[in-house]
Backbone as a ProteinNet text record, in pm:
[ID]
protein_1_A
[PRIMARY]
MPVNGRSHLRVARPSRDLAVAERFWVRGLGLDVVWRAESGPEPGEHDLLMVGWPDAGWHLELVHEPAVEPRPTEEDLLVIYVDGPVPDDLVTRLEEHGGKRVPSPNPYWNRWGVTIEDPDGYRLVLCERGWSPA
[TERTIARY]
85.3	0	89.3	63.1	145	114	208.4	186.9	119.3	0.8	-73	-168.4	-261	-354.1	-450.5	-457.5	-544.4	-468.8	-338.2	-257.9	-297.5	-310.2	-347.4	-230.8	-260.4	-160.9	-167.5	-52.2	-42.6	47.8	-1.2	77.6	114.9	244.4	290.6	364.7	338.9	408.2	410.8	506.3	514.2	409	376.8	281.7	332.4	313.3	353.5	261.7	132.5	32.7	-79.6	-86.2	-185	-328.6	-352.8	-489.5	-537.4	-450.2	-484.2	-503	-414.1	-425.3	-554.5	-588.9	-711.6	-833.6	-831.9	-944.1	-964	-855.2	-863.1	-910.8	-843.7	-870	-1000.8	-1035.2	-1155.8	-1277	-1271.3	-1387.1	-1402.1	-1288.2	-1292.8	-1327.5	-1243.5	-1263.9	-1365.5	-1374.7	-1471.3	-1410.4	-1276.9	-1214.1	-1241.8	-1224.9	-1239.4	-1102.1	-1096	-973.5	-966.9	-863.3	-843.9	-763.6	-667	-580.1	-513.6	-486.1	-417.1	-322.4	-204.1	-109.3	-27.2	0.1	86.1	221.6	323.9	458.9	475.5	559.1	590.4	732.4	784.7	918.1	1033.4	1002.6	1108.6	1162.1	1292.7	1349.3	1287.9	1264.1	1209.3	1058.2	990.4	844.8	795.4	677.9	624	471.4	409.9	264.1	224.5	115.1	69	-82.4	-131	-273.6	-291.7	-373	-405.1	-550.1	-572.9	-707.3	-736.6	-863.8	-904.9	-1053.1	-1101.4	-1238.1	-1233.8	-1324	-1319.6	-1318.4	-1382.6	-1389.3	-1281.2	-1190.2	-1086	-967.7	-895.7	-775.9	-651	-667.6	-554.4	-588.3	-487.6	-508.1	-386.4	-404.2	-301.2	-251.6	-120.8	-59.9	13.9	-25.7	38.8	118.4	243.4	335.5	386.4	380.4	438.3	560.9	671.6	797.1	862.6	880.5	927.2	1052.4	1139.7	1264.5	1245.9	1126.4	1102.9	998.9	1037.9	947.1	895.8	769.1	719.3	795.4	823.8	891.5	820.9	693.8	620.4	666.9	647.6	668.1	532.9	529.6	405.8	359.3	448	413.8	386.6	387.2	349.4	196.9	133	-12.4	-74.9	-189	-278.5	-401.8	-429.7	-538	-653.5	-771.1	-893.4	-981.3	-1015.8	-1099.8	-1245.8	-1313.4	-1451.3	-1551.2	-1512.7	-1598.8	-1725.2	-1706.1	-1815.5	-1769.3	-1856	-1817.6	-1772.2	-1669.9	-1621.9	-1722.1	-1781.2	-1883.3	-1825.5	-1890	-1846.4	-1847.3	-1947.5	-1955.2	-1838.5	-1785.7	-1668.8	-1545.6	-1527.1	-1413.6	-1424.3	-1543	-1565.1	-1533.2	-1579.9	-1555.1	-1404.9	-1333.6	-1188.9	-1119.6	-1163.1	-1105.2	-1139.6	-1260.6	-1300.9	-1224.9	-1169.3	-1098.4	-947.4	-896.8	-751.9	-689.1	-765.7	-710.4	-706.4	-627.4	-614.7	-617.8	-712.5	-719.4	-603.1	-531.2	-414	-417.9	-356.7	-345.3	-235.3	-251.6	-150.3	-54.1	74.1	165.1	138.5	61.4	25.4	-112.7	-125.5	-255.9	-362.4	-320.2	-415.9	-501.8	-438.2	-514.5	-601.8	-560.9	-645.9	-768.3	-751.6	-861.7	-960.1	-906.2	-989.6	-1014.3	-969.6	-990.4	-969.4	-968.2	-945.7	-830.4	-732.8	-617.6	-628	-618.9	-627.1	-498.4	-435.6	-316.2	-360.4	-310.7	-346.1	-263.3	-290.1	-218.5	-66.3	-18.3	125.5	186.5	105.1	155.3	149.1	101.9	84.9	-44.4	-49.7	-162.4	-256	-382.9	-492.1	-557.7	-570.1	-640.3	-769.6	-879.3	-1009.1	-1034.7	-1025	-1035.5	-1176.7	-1236.4	-1373.8	-1382.1	-1270.6	-1271.4	-1280.8	-1318.7	-1316.9	-1182.9	-1146.2	-1018.4	-1038.5	-958.1	-953.5	-810.5	-745.3	-606.4	-587.9	-693.9	-681.9	-691.7
-118.2	0	123.8	218.8	339.7	432.8	517	620.9	737	773.3	882.2	945.7	1025.1	1096.2	1008.1	880.5	788.9	707.8	728.9	659.3	709.6	617.7	654.6	729.5	827.9	910.8	886.8	863.3	849.9	961	1037.5	1139.2	1081	1063.9	1003.1	1107	1103.7	1196.4	1139.5	1181.9	1132.6	1197.7	1127.8	1178.9	1146.7	1239.2	1216.3	1117.5	1121.3	1042.4	1007.6	881.2	840.6	852.7	832.2	845.1	990.2	1083.8	1225.5	1264.3	1215	1242.9	1184.6	1063.5	999.9	1082.4	1132.2	1214.2	1335.3	1401.6	1518.7	1481	1384.2	1351.6	1274.4	1186.9	1105.2	1174.1	1205	1266.9	1413.9	1480.4	1622	1643.6	1592.2	1614.2	1518.6	1397.6	1301.3	1195.8	1180.3	1073.8	939.4	832.4	696.5	638.1	544.6	468.2	365.9	373.6	283.7	161.4	182.8	74.4	119.4	21.5	49.2	-67.5	-39.4	-145.6	-103.6	-200.6	-177.1	-238.7	-175.2	-224.7	-362.8	-440.4	-574.1	-578.1	-696.9	-711.8	-686.1	-677.2	-659.7	-516.9	-500.2	-364.4	-289.2	-160.2	-77.2	-77.2	-164	-161.7	-46.8	5	118.1	113	189.4	202.5	294.8	261.2	351.7	353	463.4	486.3	548.9	485.3	542	587.8	712	768.4	829	826.8	885.6	862.7	906.9	878.4	758.7	663.7	541.5	565.7	672.1	697.6	792.4	833.9	929.4	858.8	931.5	879.5	905.5	935.8	962.5	918	901.5	883.8	937.5	959.6	1013.7	902	880.1	779.1	850.6	822.3	880.3	771	799	699.7	747.3	657.5	690	602.1	669.5	605.2	699.1	655.2	746.9	827	772.9	841.7	950.4	959.4	1055.7	1157.9	1283.7	1392.1	1462.4	1501.3	1582.2	1715.9	1764.3	1892.4	1975.6	2008.1	2083.9	2229	2287.9	2431.2	2493.8	2624.7	2694.1	2660.7	2606.8	2575.6	2427	2345	2203.9	2197.2	2201.9	2213	2090.3	2052	1959.2	2043.5	2067.1	2156	2072.4	2097.2	2033.6	2143.8	2128.2	2226.3	2191.6	2277.5	2254.4	2293.3	2383.5	2429.6	2496.4	2583.5	2657.2	2707	2775.7	2826.3	2713.3	2741.9	2644.4	2643.3	2527.8	2522.4	2558.3	2652.1	2692.4	2574.4	2485.9	2372.6	2275.2	2266.8	2182.4	2241.2	2371.2	2436.6	2418.6	2438.1	2419.1	2275.9	2179.4	2037.4	2006.2	2060.3	2039	2097.2	2214.1	2275.7	2194	2143.1	2061.5	1929.1	1887	1759.4	1777.1	1886.5	1904.3	1998.7	2057.5	2151.1	2292.3	2374.2	2514.6	2599.9	2690.6	2780.4	2878.4	2892.7	2979.8	3062.9	3181	3257	3195.5	3206.5	3157.8	3271.1	3241	3346	3384	3300.8	3326.2	3390.1	3515.7	3582.8	3512.8	3435.6	3363.7	3270.7	3194.8	3099.6	3171.2	3287.8	3364.8	3419.4	3455.9	3509.8	3400.6	3284.3	3180.7	3059.5	3062.3	2943.4	2964.9	2853.6	2848.5	2751.4	2794.7	2710	2660.1	2527.9	2463.1	2383.6	2402.4	2325	2197.6	2082.9	1956.1	1938.7	1838	1821.3	1804.3	1766.7	1753.7	1879.7	1982.5	2108.4	2121.6	2018.3	2027.8	2104.3	2167.6	2254.5	2194.8	2204.3	2165.8	2295.3	2314	2430.2	2381.5	2437.8	2413.1	2533.8	2511.9	2620.6	2625.7	2743.5	2756.4	2750.5	2759.3	2750.7	2606.4	2587.2	2456.4	2435.6	2313.4	2287	2274.9	2348.2	2335.5	2367.7	2275.9	2300.6	2410.8	2452.2	2556.4	2694.9
0	0	0	-86	-90.1	26.9	57.1	157.1	85.1	133.1	69.9	170.9	123.3	210.1	286.6	251.7	324.8	429.4	435.4	536.7	675.2	770.5	906.7	972.2	1052.5	1119.6	1269.6	1331.1	1476.4	1527.5	1624.5	1690.9	1826.4	1850.6	1976.3	2058.4	2188.7	2278.9	2419.8	2500.6	2637.8	2726.9	2834.4	2932.8	3073.1	3165.2	3304.5	3374.9	3338.9	3410	3311.7	3273.9	3172.7	3221.7	3350.3	3402.4	3391.7	3422.5	3412.7	3265.8	3179.4	3035.7	2979.4	3020.5	2972.4	3012.3	3132	3179	3086.8	3049.6	2962.3	2822.3	2760.4	2620.4	2600.4	2693.3	2677.2	2739.1	2866.9	2931.5	2895.5	2867.6	2830.3	2684.5	2593.9	2451.5	2390.6	2444.8	2391.2	2300.4	2304.9	2227.4	2293.5	2218	2269.9	2298.1	2391.1	2410.9	2298.6	2218.1	2104.9	2148.2	2234.8	2282.4	2411.3	2496.4	2623.2	2648.6	2697.9	2731.6	2851.9	2935.8	3051.3	3024.7	3079.1	3056.1	3118.2	3056.1	3105.7	3157.8	3175.8	3235	3136.8	3007.3	2907	2907.4	2890	2880	2761.3	2780.1	2673.3	2664.9	2739.9	2739.4	2826.6	2794.5	2868.4	2864.6	2953.8	2955.1	2841.1	2774.6	2670.5	2662.6	2611.1	2593	2455.6	2372.4	2241.5	2244.9	2202.2	2202.1	2065.2	2028.2	1901.3	1879	1764.8	1724.5	1631.4	1647.3	1566.2	1415	1368.6	1225.2	1173.9	1262.1	1222.5	1157.3	1076.6	1012.1	1093.8	1222.5	1311.2	1452	1534.1	1677.2	1752.1	1879	1966.6	2056.7	2057.7	2144.5	2256.1	2378.2	2496.2	2565.3	2590	2644.8	2779.6	2878.6	3008.9	3031.8	3042.3	3077.8	3177.8	3303.6	3408.1	3372.9	3291	3257.5	3151	3091.1	2982.6	3026.5	3026.8	3063.4	2937.8	2935.3	2823.9	2819.4	2699.4	2680.9	2573.8	2596.8	2494.9	2487.3	2370.1	2351.6	2319	2308.9	2273.2	2131.8	2050.5	1912.2	1887.7	1992.4	1978	1986.5	1871.2	1864.5	1799.7	1852	1783.9	1754.1	1626.3	1585.9	1532.8	1587.8	1538.7	1481.3	1353.3	1284.6	1310	1384.5	1427.7	1319.2	1230	1121.2	1175.1	1271.8	1334	1469.6	1540.3	1671.4	1764.8	1842.8	1941	2056.2	2084.8	2190.5	2328.6	2395.3	2529.8	2625.9	2612.6	2704.1	2683.8	2562.3	2537.6	2605.7	2593.9	2659.8	2810.6	2865.2	3009.4	3050.3	2972.8	3003.4	2999.6	2901.9	2894.6	3017.9	3060.5	3180.8	3305.4	3312.6	3427.9	3434.2	3321.6	3316.1	3300.3	3353.8	3363.7	3264.9	3173.4	3076.2	3130.2	3065.3	3105.1	2979.1	2970.8	2855.3	2862.6	2750.2	2745.5	2617.7	2620.4	2496.4	2409.4	2280.2	2188	2154.5	2134.4	2088.7	1942.7	1873.3	1734.4	1731.7	1690	1691.3	1606.1	1506.6	1422.6	1507.4	1597.8	1679.5	1780.8	1829	1920.2	1846.7	1720.2	1641.2	1600.1	1560.2	1501.4	1589.9	1714	1794.9	1943	2010.6	2155.1	2176.8	2256.1	2285.8	2429.2	2444.2	2574.7	2595.2	2708.7	2742.3	2813.3	2766.3	2830.4	2958.2	3039.3	3166.3	3152	3033.3	3010.4	2951.1	2927.1	2874	2723.3	2652.6	2508.3	2479.8	2364.7	2333.8	2229.8	2260.7	2172.3	2127.4	1996.6	1943.4	1880.3	1923.1	1861.4	1772	1642.2	1545.4	1488.3	1488.6	1439.1	1287.3	1221.5	1075.6	1029.7	906.3	846	777.2	754.4	689	539.7	466.9	322.2	280.5	211.6	175.9	71.5	7.2	-97.1	-37.4
[MASK]
++++++++++++++++++++++++++++++++++++++++++++++++++++++++++++++++++++++++++++++++++++++++++++++++++++++++++++++++++++++++++++++++++++++

């Protein structure tokens, strides 16, 4: 199978606490748990949590390994195009489940969306615009 626009995308990043991350991404944003694994006795194994929407062409993999700390910057963004106003109740739910609304250093995201920092410090942008590559 060739690599193309239909290839599934996985975004992987470290997490300090998978239970806290799950609360934000699943109970806050509404993603489903796609897969979960606990580390075993083999070297290099780690706890992981994969979350996403069943019909999406992507998912988020969160990995907990005590020796690895998340190191997000203000520009490490996961942007979801809502194609309409960002629901206030969604922002409230994300905040209630461990997120923190923050201003973006990029005025575009402040104008067109809402930026929420997840419990590991990575940023989720809910953009009111629709996505069109043109």
